[in-house]
N, C-alpha and C positions, 0 to 999 in steps of 0.2 A: 749230186748223187745219181740222179737219174737224166744227167745231160746226154743228149742223143739217143735217148731211147724212145721207142714208140710204143705206146700203151692203148690197147683196144678195151674201151668198156661197154659191155653191154648191158643195157638197162630194159629190165622186163616190167612187167604192170604189176608190181605191189606198192602200196602206200610208202614203202622204204625208199623208193625211187629219188625222192626229195633230197636224201642223203649224199647222192652222189654228184650233186652238184658242189658239194663243199670237196668232195674227193677229188673230183675233177680239177677244182681251183688249185688244192695241195699239190697235185701231180705236175701242172703247169708251173708251179713255183718252184719246184724242183728240179725244172730244166726239161720236163719230157712233153715230146709231142703227143695230143690226146685225142683219138677219134672216138665217137660215141656213136653207137647204133641203139636204135632204139626200136621196140615192137610197138604196133600200132597201139595196143592197150597202155603201155608206158606214157603214152602223150597225154591219155587222160590225168596223169598224176603230175607231170612236168613238161614244160613246154619245151621242144627242142630249141628254140632261140636260147633258151637259158643257158643249154651248153654249148652252142655255137658262140655265144658271146664270150664266156669263160675259156674257151678252147682257141677261138681262132678258125676252126675247122667246121666243114658242114656236117651237121648232125643226118646221119642216114636212118630211113626209117623204111621208104618203099623199095624193092628190089629193083622195080623196074623205072625208078625214076631217073629221067635222063637227064637232069638239071644239076649234073656235077662234071668234073673233068674226069677223064677216062682213067686216070692212074689213081682214083680212089674207088673204084669198082671190086667187088668183094674178094675176088681173087688177089687183086694187086695189092689191098689193103691187108689180108691174111699174110700175103707173103713178108711185107714189112715189119709186121708185128714182132715184138719182142716177149710181149705177153699180153693174155686176153683174159679180163675178169667180167664174168656176168653176176652183176649186183644190182639191184636183186633178182634172185632166180627162184622164179615163182615154179611151184610143183608142176606147172604144165610145160615150162621151159625146160624143166631138167629131164622131165620124160623125154621130150623131143630130143634133148642133146644124147641122153643115156640110149638112145635107141638110133640115132642116125638119121633122124626126121630132118628134114631142110627146107620147109616152107616158107620161110620170110628171110630179112637181109641179116638179122641177128643169127640164125641157127645154119643159114647157109656158108655165112665168112666163118663161124665157129668150127663147120666140119672142114673147112677149107685151110684152116690154119694149122702148124706145124708147131707153133712155138708153145710155151708153158702157158697152162688153161688153169684158171680157178673159177671155182663157183660159190657164190655167198647166198645159201638158202634163205629165204624170208617169206614165212606164213603163217597160218593159225596153226596152234601146238597139233591139233588133231590131226592136221593135215601132214604135218611134217612127221608126227608119231606112226601114221598109217604106214603098215609092213610094203606097201607097194612104193611110197617115196623112199622109204628106205633101201629097198630094193635097187631101186634107180640111182642112189646114190652110192652104194655098193658098187654098180656096174661103172659109173663115174670115175670111181678110184681104181677099179681094175685097168681101165684105160689110161692111168696116170696121171686123170686132173685131179688137182687138189681141192678139197672141199672144205670150207671152212665152217667149223661147228658154230652154230647160230648161239647167241646168247639169250638168257632167260631174263624174262621181266613181264610190264605190262604191254599187252599186243593191242593193235589200233581196233582189233574186235571186242576188246573188252575183257579177254581172257588174259590170265596169267599163265606164264610156263614158257617152253623153248619155242623156237620159231622166230626170234627177235633178229634183224638183221645187225651186225656190230656195228660200232661207230665208226665213220670215216677214218679216224687215225689207224684202227685195226687193219682194214682194208688197205690202206697205204702202206703199211707195215708189211703185208703179206706180197704186195706187188715188189716193194723194196728189198725184200728176202729174195725174191724170183731173180729179178735181173740187175740190181745195183753193182754188184760184184763179179769178177770172175771168180769161180770155185776153186782157187790156188791151195785152199785148206781142206778140200774134200777128203776124206778119209781119217783126219786128224781129230785126236781129241785133245781139246784144250781145257784147262783150269785156270780160272781166274779169282783173284780176292778183291773185294773192294767193301770200303767202308771203314767206320771207326768202332773198335772194339770197346768193351765197357768193363770196367773192374769194379765189383761191387765192394765198397767199404761198408755198407750196413744195409738194413733191408731197403732204405730211403735213398742213400746217395752213392753214387758211382763216379769212378775217374775214366776221361775218356779223351777225345778229341774232337778237331774240327772238320773232320774229314765228310765230304756230302756223298761220295761214292761216285762221281760224275767221271772221274778218269777210269776206274775200274770199270764202270757199265761202259763207257764209250769202247774200252778194249773189248769186252765180252762180245758186245754188237757187231764190232769191226771183224773178230772171228768168225762168228756167227754168219755174217752176210758172205763171207768167204767160203762158206760151206763146212765150218768145221762143228763136231758135236761139242757145244760148250757145257761145262759145269761152272755156276757161279756161286762161290762161297762168301754170303753176304752178311755183314755185320750192319751196325747201326746207320741208314743213310736217309737223305733227303730228297735224292733224284730218283726219277721214274725208274724201276726196273724195266730193262731191255725184255723184248719177247722173243719167243724160241730159244730160251736155253732154261738149263736145269738148275732151278734154285735151291741153295741149302743155305736157310738161315742159322745164324749163330750170334752168341751176344759176346762172350769173354775171349781173351786171347787163347785160353785152354780149348775152349769149344773150337776155335779157328783152328789151332794146331792139331786137333783129333781130326776135324772133318777135313781138312787137306790131306796129311800124312796116310789115312785110310784110303784115299782116293788116287794118292800121287803116282803109285806103281803102273796104273793103266794110262797115264796120260801121257803124249806127245810133246805137249808146250805146257809149263807153268807158268803165269805171269803173276807175281805177288804185287799187287797193287795197293792193297788195304794197309790203313793207318794202325797199326797194333800197338797198343800200350806195351812199354818196356817194361813196366812195373804194376804189381798187384799187391793187394794189401796181405800181409804174410797169413792170415786167417781171418776169414771172412765170417765165419761162424760167432767167435768167440774175441774177435778183436777188442781190445779197450783204447779208445780214442783219449789222447791224454791232452791236457793243455800244457803248454810250456812257453812260459812269457807271454802269456794272453792268446797264444796261437795253439791251433790244433796241431797235435803230430801223430803219426801212424806208423807203426812197423811196416815195411814194404818188402818184396822179395820180386827178384826179376823175373817175368814170363818167360817160357820155352821159346828160343830164336828158330820161328818158321825156315826161314831162308836158310839158316846155315845146318838146319838139319837135312833140308832138301837137297843142298850142296851135298853134304856128305853121303846121302843116299841116293845120288844121281844114277840111274842107269844109262846104258849106252844108248846115245842116240837120242835121248831127253834133253831139252833145252830149258833152260832156268832164266828167267828175267825177274828181275828185282827193282824196286823202287829206292832212291835215296832223296830223302829231303833235308837240305842243309842250310844253315844260316852263316855258315862262313866255311873257306877252304872246301869250296864243294868237289871240285875235279880231284883234288888229293884225297880227299875222303871217301868218294866214290869209287876210285880206283884202288883205293885199299879194299874196301868193301867186296867189289869183285873178287879180289884173290883170296879174301877170307873166307868168304861165303861158298866159293867154289861155284860161284853164278858164270852164265855165259854173257849175260848184258845187265846193266846197270843203266835204268833212266833216271837220271838226275836232274833236281832243280834246285834253286835258291830261293827260299820262303821269302827273300826280303826283295826279291826281282818283283817289279808292277806287273800283273796279270798271270802270275803263277802261285801254285800251290792251292791251297783249301779252298772250296767254295766258290771258286770261280768258274766261268765257261771257256776261259782259255788257260795253256799252259807256255811256260819256256823251259824246254829240256835240252838235257845234252844226252846223246846214246853212248854209253861207253861199254866197250868189249875190249880184249885182249889185242885188237888190232888198233886202238886207237878211240879218242872222241870225236863225236860228230855232232856239234850244236846246232840245234833246228831254230827256226826263226819263231817268235812268238806266234800262234795259230789256237784256232779253235781244239777243244779236246779230242775232238771227233778227227780231226786232220792230224793230231799228235798221233792218235790211236793207228791210225792208217800207214803213217810214218814208222811206228814201232812194229807193228806185224810186218810192214816189208823188209825191215832190216834183218827180224827173226828169220824170215824166210829165205832171206840172202844167206846169211850165216848158216842156216842148216844144210844149204846146198853143198 
């Protein structure tokens, strides 16, 4: 995802500096070239050799150090950077960055960089909440620098409150959002459904399915990375919810229908990836479960067809994508569904195929449009999401 990208990681003198070793390692594993610039104070918390070992690049501390190749001096390094993250960003460093001071290698390179810039404040709660610090944060934001809101919790000083640097996984997500993809969905509003709806039989039991939400989450993340404003209508899931999307939690098929329909008019793209129950008990409040030949039987009724409603009320220019999970006659059934639901694309798979369907990290799908069927190879769900979004953009042109 970050192959051929260059990340500058500025580390200042805070106890949270140790977390950046894990971040640097993750960035390298994702294919990025990582260059670390440290303040002198940061060296009291973590040794530069750690970063040099993890990144394969010299860790720069001294502005006047001549023991490095000319092509990594601060101006050249600033020019090649795709993103610059300062983490942890102490109150002192943020004050210098906000007012354009450049008295060390980190601040000098930061001032020379024109790439997207991110700072992750980390300090004592009182220092973070001090009006002077808050004013400096506002100045940074005014200059287009993204400020990561610190986490709250137990701090190294013994206090409990805001000022804790987020975990490396969160910092990685901010970098990924900034540079992983071309922003070809910028300005677009996308709604994605994910997960398994639950239909209550009584206060204890419910009807559901095995959907983990992984495919829907992958699609929501892909759209977010490409610059879209994403709304994720989420039923029951077991996967991790992607960051930077607006999440609308729902439980039943009726809940999902209401959440999707009420927002559909404002959306440019709707991707219905949730596994919605086709049936719900006829009456949840007074349903009587009867025994028939030793088995439980319960009266059922069909749930509202979300995709069909969306197709019938699709506005001009709106793209509607649905999913089809079949056990037989996949192409025939999915092509019929495309026409019947007035969708623009159906992502179809056969639940009997190895590596496809619920709960897996991979999927084997065929993209079906009015122009024909495009089978994809077995691949990770994040790769499937990329292929689906690519196809949507191609069809929208």
